[in-house]
C-alpha positions as CSV (number, residue, x, y, z in Angstrom):
1,M,24.5,-18.1,2.6
2,A,21.6,-15.3,2.0
3,L,17.9,-16.5,1.7
4,G,15.4,-15.2,-1.0
5,A,12.1,-13.9,-1.3
6,T,9.1,-15.5,-0.7
7,I,6.7,-15.7,-4.1
8,Y,3.6,-15.6,-3.7
9,K,1.0,-15.0,-6.6
10,A,-2.1,-13.1,-6.5
11,H,-5.6,-12.6,-8.5
12,L,-7.2,-9.7,-7.8
13,N,-10.9,-8.9,-8.8
14,I,-11.7,-5.2,-8.0
15,S,-14.7,-2.9,-7.3
16,D,-13.7,0.6,-6.3
17,L,-17.3,2.2,-6.2
18,E,-15.9,5.3,-5.6
19,R,-13.4,5.5,-8.0
20,H,-15.7,3.8,-10.3
21,Y,-12.9,0.8,-10.8
22,Y,-13.6,-2.2,-11.6
23,G,-11.0,-4.7,-12.9
24,E,-9.1,-8.0,-12.6
25,H,-4.9,-8.2,-12.1
26,Q,-2.8,-11.0,-11.9
27,L,0.2,-10.5,-9.9
28,T,3.3,-11.6,-8.5
29,L,4.9,-10.2,-5.4
30,A,8.0,-11.5,-4.0
31,C,8.0,-11.2,0.4
32,H,11.9,-10.2,0.6
33,P,13.4,-12.0,4.1
34,S,13.1,-9.1,6.6
35,E,10.0,-8.2,5.2
36,T,6.2,-9.9,7.5
37,E,2.9,-11.7,6.0
38,T,1.2,-8.3,7.6
39,R,3.3,-5.7,5.9
40,L,3.2,-7.9,2.2
41,M,-1.0,-7.8,2.8
42,V,-0.7,-3.6,3.4
43,R,1.3,-3.9,0.5
44,L,-1.4,-5.5,-1.8
45,L,-3.7,-3.0,0.0
46,A,-2.0,-0.1,-1.3
47,F,-1.7,-1.5,-4.7
48,I,-6.3,-2.3,-4.2
49,A,-7.1,1.2,-3.2
50,N,-4.9,2.5,-6.0
51,A,-5.3,0.3,-8.6
52,Q,-5.1,1.3,-12.5
53,E,-2.8,-1.0,-15.0
54,D,0.1,0.8,-15.0
55,L,0.0,0.5,-10.9
56,A,3.5,-1.7,-10.4
57,F,5.7,-3.0,-7.3
58,T,9.1,-2.3,-7.4
59,K,12.1,-3.2,-5.4
60,G,10.6,-1.8,-2.4
61,I,12.0,-3.1,1.1
62,S,15.4,-3.6,-0.8
63,T,16.4,-0.2,-2.5
64,D,17.1,3.3,-1.0
65,D,15.4,4.7,-4.3
66,E,12.2,3.5,-4.9
67,P,9.0,3.3,-3.2
68,D,6.7,0.3,-2.2
69,L,5.0,0.4,-5.4
70,W,4.5,3.8,-8.3
71,L,2.5,4.8,-11.5
72,K,4.5,5.3,-14.6
73,A,3.4,7.3,-17.5
74,P,4.5,5.9,-20.5
75,D,6.5,9.2,-21.0
76,G,8.5,7.7,-17.8
77,R,7.2,10.3,-15.5
78,I,6.4,9.2,-12.0
79,L,3.3,10.1,-10.5
80,L,2.4,8.4,-7.8
81,W,4.6,7.4,-5.4
82,I,3.4,5.1,-2.8
83,E,5.3,4.5,0.5
84,L,4.2,2.1,3.5
85,G,4.9,2.3,7.0
86,E,6.3,5.4,9.1
87,P,8.9,6.9,6.2
88,T,10.8,9.9,6.8
89,V,10.4,13.6,6.2
90,K,13.0,13.3,4.1
91,R,12.0,10.2,2.4
92,I,8.6,12.0,1.4
93,K,10.6,14.8,0.0
94,Q,12.6,12.7,-2.2
95,G,9.0,11.5,-3.7
96,L,8.1,14.6,-3.9
97,S,11.1,15.9,-5.8
98,R,10.6,12.9,-8.2
99,A,6.8,12.3,-8.4
100,E,3.7,14.1,-8.9
101,K,2.0,12.7,-6.0
102,V,2.5,11.0,-2.6
103,L,1.0,8.1,-0.5
104,V,2.2,7.2,2.4
105,Y,0.2,3.9,4.2
106,S,1.0,3.4,7.7
107,Y,0.3,0.9,9.5
108,G,0.4,-0.5,13.0
109,A,-0.4,0.4,16.4
110,R,2.3,2.8,18.6
111,G,4.4,3.0,16.1
112,A,2.7,4.6,13.5
113,E,0.6,7.3,16.0
114,Q,4.1,8.2,17.8
115,W,5.6,8.5,13.5
116,W,2.4,11.0,13.0
117,K,2.8,12.6,16.1
118,Q,6.4,13.8,15.1
119,A,6.0,14.4,11.7
120,G,2.5,15.3,10.8
121,S,2.4,18.9,11.0
122,E,5.8,18.9,9.1
123,I,4.0,16.1,6.4
124,Q,1.0,18.7,6.2
125,A,3.2,21.6,5.5
126,L,4.2,19.8,2.4
127,G,0.7,21.1,0.7
128,A,-2.0,18.4,-0.6
129,R,0.1,16.6,-3.1
130,V,1.7,14.3,0.3
131,Q,-1.3,12.6,1.6
132,V,-1.3,9.5,4.6
133,F,-3.4,7.2,5.8
134,N,-3.5,4.3,8.8
135,L,-4.5,1.2,8.5
136,S,-5.4,0.4,12.5
137,F,-3.8,-2.1,13.8
138,D,-7.1,-4.1,15.0
139,Q,-7.4,-4.7,11.5
140,L,-3.9,-6.1,10.7
141,P,-5.2,-9.5,12.0
142,A,-8.2,-10.1,9.1
143,L,-5.7,-8.6,6.3
144,A,-3.0,-10.8,7.3
145,A,-5.3,-13.8,7.6
146,L,-5.7,-13.5,3.9
147,A,-2.2,-14.3,2.5
148,G,-1.8,-17.2,1.1
149,R,1.5,-18.3,-1.7
150,N,-1.3,-18.2,-4.1
151,M,-4.3,-15.8,-3.5
152,S,-7.7,-15.3,-5.3
153,L,-9.4,-11.9,-4.0
154,G,-12.2,-10.4,-4.0
155,A,-12.3,-6.4,-3.2
156,T,-15.1,-4.1,-2.9
157,L,-14.7,-0.5,-1.9
158,M,-18.4,1.0,-1.3
159,E,-18.8,3.8,1.5
160,G,-15.4,4.7,3.1
161,E,-14.7,0.7,3.6
162,W,-12.6,-2.2,1.9
163,L,-14.3,-5.2,2.1
164,L,-12.0,-7.9,0.2
165,T,-12.6,-11.7,0.7
166,N,-10.7,-14.9,-0.8
167,G,-14.4,-16.6,-0.7
168,E,-13.9,-18.6,3.4
169,Q,-12.4,-15.1,5.4
170,T,-13.3,-11.7,4.5
171,A,-12.1,-8.9,6.0
172,A,-13.5,-5.3,6.6
173,L,-11.2,-2.6,5.9
174,R,-11.5,1.4,7.0
175,L,-8.2,3.0,5.6
176,D,-8.1,6.6,8.2
177,C,-6.6,9.7,6.4
178,W,-4.1,11.8,8.2
179,H,-3.8,14.4,5.7
């Protein structure tokens, strides 16, 4: 018998002082059985960092032809294609062929750094339509500690640092821009 997804609910209050975006979002996230809670929270952080009304989670990890998140225009064009982890250059090119911009959020220790050493120059050659951010390994425990089946998170971006809190715990997170 196959395991089903675990459902998480998140109420977000976002204050992005750099983009001047302020909004509240009620989200339902499905955590695939093969997905860790840490990855789920990185996915949520990617949403927070790019929040806008039509940004949406996709089927993500359970499908090959969709990213983890995307932003679609009313006419169906994909404006933003967001991948997590260490996608192949082929996967990034697939995103570029379908979307106006591709964002990658890598995370973890050696895996992310090794991936960037191997693929970084090829990714940089793809140009300004691709951006790569990294959340360092030492920040992951604080982010994962905020996870809960029913989360209420405040998120504030100021001077390049995200401050996330659930009222009891706080995580200060900085995304390094690799490209």
